[in-house]
C-alpha positions in Angstrom: 16.5 -11.7 -23.1 17.0 -9.5 -20.1 14.0 -7.4 -21.1 11.8 -10.5 -21.6 12.8 -11.7 -18.1 12.0 -8.3 -16.6 8.5 -8.3 -18.3 7.8 -11.8 -17.0 8.9 -10.9 -13.5 6.7 -7.7 -13.6 3.7 -9.7 -14.8 4.1 -12.2 -12.0 4.3 -9.4 -9.5 1.1 -7.8 -10.8 -1.0 -11.1 -10.5 -2.4 -10.4 -7.1 -3.9 -7.1 -8.2 -5.9 -8.7 -11.0 -7.2 -11.3 -8.5 -9.9 -8.9 -7.5 -11.3 -8.9 -11.1 -10.5 -6.6 -14.0 -10.8 -3.0 -13.0 -11.7 -0.5 -15.7 -10.0 2.7 -14.4 -12.2 5.7 -15.1 -10.1 8.5 -13.7 -7.6 9.6 -11.1 -5.9 12.5 -9.5 -3.5 13.2 -6.6 -3.0 9.5 -5.6 -6.7 8.7 -5.9 -8.3 6.6 -8.6 -11.9 5.6 -9.5 -12.6 2.3 -11.2 -15.4 0.0 -12.2 -15.1 -3.8 -11.7 -17.6 -5.8 -13.7 -17.3 -9.2 -11.9 -20.4 -10.3 -10.1 -21.4 -8.5 -8.1 -20.1 -5.4 -9.9 -18.7 -2.6 -7.8 -17.0 0.8 -7.9 -13.6 1.3 -6.4 -12.3 4.6 -4.9 -8.6 3.8 -4.3 -5.9 5.8 -2.6 -2.4 4.5 -3.3 0.4 6.0 -1.2 2.9 4.7 -3.8 5.0 3.3 -1.0 3.1 0.1 -0.5 0.1 1.4 1.5 -3.4 1.5 0.0 -6.9 2.3 1.2 -10.0 1.5 -0.8 -13.7 2.1 -0.6 -15.7 -0.5 -2.6 -19.4 0.0 -3.2 -21.7 -2.5 -4.9 -25.5 -2.4 -5.1 -25.7 -4.3 -1.8 -22.5 -3.8 0.1 -19.8 -1.2 1.0 -16.3 -2.0 2.0 -13.4 0.0 3.5 -10.2 -1.9 2.9 -6.8 -0.9 4.3 -3.7 -2.7 2.9 0.0 -2.8 3.1 2.1 -5.0 0.9 4.4 -6.1 3.8 1.6 -7.2 6.2 1.1 -10.9 6.9 -2.3 -10.9 8.7 -3.3 -14.2 10.2 -6.8 -15.5 9.0 -9.6 -14.7 11.5 -7.8 -11.7 12.9 -10.1 -9.2 14.6 -8.8 -5.9 15.9 -9.6 -2.2 16.2 -8.5 0.9 14.3 -9.0 4.4 15.7 -10.1 7.1 13.2 -9.4 10.7 14.0 -10.4 13.8 12.1 -10.6 17.5 13.1 -13.6 17.1 15.3 -13.9 13.5 16.5 -12.3 10.2 17.3 -13.9 6.9 16.7 -12.8 3.4 17.4 -14.0 0.9 14.7 -13.8 -2.8 14.3 -11.4 -4.3 11.7 -11.0 -7.9 10.5 -8.9 -10.0 8.2 -9.8 -9.6 4.5 -6.7 -11.2 3.0 -3.1 -11.6 4.1 -2.3 -8.0 3.3 -5.6 -6.3 4.0 -7.9 -5.4 6.9 -11.6 -4.6 6.4 -12.7 -1.7 8.5 -16.3 -1.7 9.8 -17.2 -5.3 8.8 -20.9 -6.1 8.4 -22.8 -6.0 11.6 -20.2 -3.9 13.5 -21.2 -0.8 15.2 -21.4 2.2 12.8 -20.9 0.1 9.7 -24.1 1.4 8.2 -22.6 4.9 8.0 -19.8 3.9 5.6 -21.7 5.2 2.5 -22.1 8.5 4.3 -18.3 8.7 4.8 -17.7 8.2 1.1 -20.3 10.7 0.1 -19.0 13.3 2.6 -15.4 12.8 1.4 -16.4 14.5 -1.8 -17.5 17.6 0.0 -14.4 18.8 1.7 -14.0 16.2 4.5 -10.7 16.7 6.4 -8.0 14.1 6.2 -8.4 11.1 8.6 -5.7 9.7 10.8 -5.8 5.9 11.3 -4.1 4.5 14.5 -3.7 0.8 14.5 -3.9 -1.4 17.7 -0.6 -3.1 16.9 2.8 -1.6 16.3 2.0 -0.2 12.8 2.6 3.6 12.7 -0.3 6.0 12.1 -1.5 6.6 8.6 -3.2 9.7 7.2 -5.9 9.2 4.6 -5.9 12.3 2.5 -9.7 12.7 2.0 -9.2 16.4 1.3 -7.7 15.5 -2.1 -10.6 13.4 -3.4 -13.3 16.0 -4.1 -12.4 16.6 -7.8 -13.2 12.9 -8.5 -16.8 13.2 -7.5 -18.2 13.4 -11.1 -16.2 10.3 -12.0 -17.3 8.4 -8.9 -20.9 9.4 -9.5 -20.6 8.2 -13.1 -19.3 4.9 -11.8 -22.3 4.6 -9.4 -24.7 5.4 -12.2 -23.1 2.6 -14.3 -23.5 0.3 -11.3 -27.2 1.0 -11.2 -27.5 0.5 -14.9 -26.2 -3.0 -14.6 -22.6 -2.2 -15.6 -23.2 -0.9 -19.0 -21.2 2.2 -19.9 -23.0 5.0 -21.6 -22.1 5.2 -25.3 -21.4 8.4 -27.2 -21.9 7.5 -30.8 -23.9 8.4 -33.9 -26.5 5.9 -33.0 -26.8 6.7 -29.2 -30.2 8.2 -28.1 -31.0 10.6 -25.3 -34.1 8.6 -24.2 
C-alpha cells in the first residue's frame, strides 16, 4: 500500500510537466535534453535542468522562439515585467523578461529589443559559445547557463528541427522506407 501511495504522489507531482504537452525526448547529455512536442503548434525543446529546481529552456516552433527560465519555488505574479542581465566572456546585455507562468519568466518576449536574435543564440550555442551568467533584477542569486556543454547535442537538435519542418513526422528506418 505504501508503494501505491508513493506512486500516486509522484504522479501528482509530475502533472505540471505534462501540462506543456507530451514531450518525446530525443536525446540528452550533461544536464541538457532535446525533445519534440507534437501539440499544435509543434516545437522543439532544448532544456537545461540543474537538477536542483532550476531550468532553462529554448523552445522553437516554425513561427516562434522562446527562452524560458524557471525555478520550482518561484511564485511570479501575473503581468510581471522585469529585466535580466546576460553576461558572457565578451559582453553584457540587459534583456526584457515577463511572466510566463507562476514559476517561469520568458526572456526576450515578442517585440522586445533584441528578441529577433534568439534563434542566433541557440544556433551559436552549438558552436562553442561560452557559459552565460544571468543576473536577475530581484533578490534571486545569479545563475550560470552552461552553454559550453550543449555542443554534442547539435545533431539531435537539428534532427528535431527537420522533423518540425516535415510537419512532426519522424523519419522511419524500416524495410519499406525509401530514400526519395
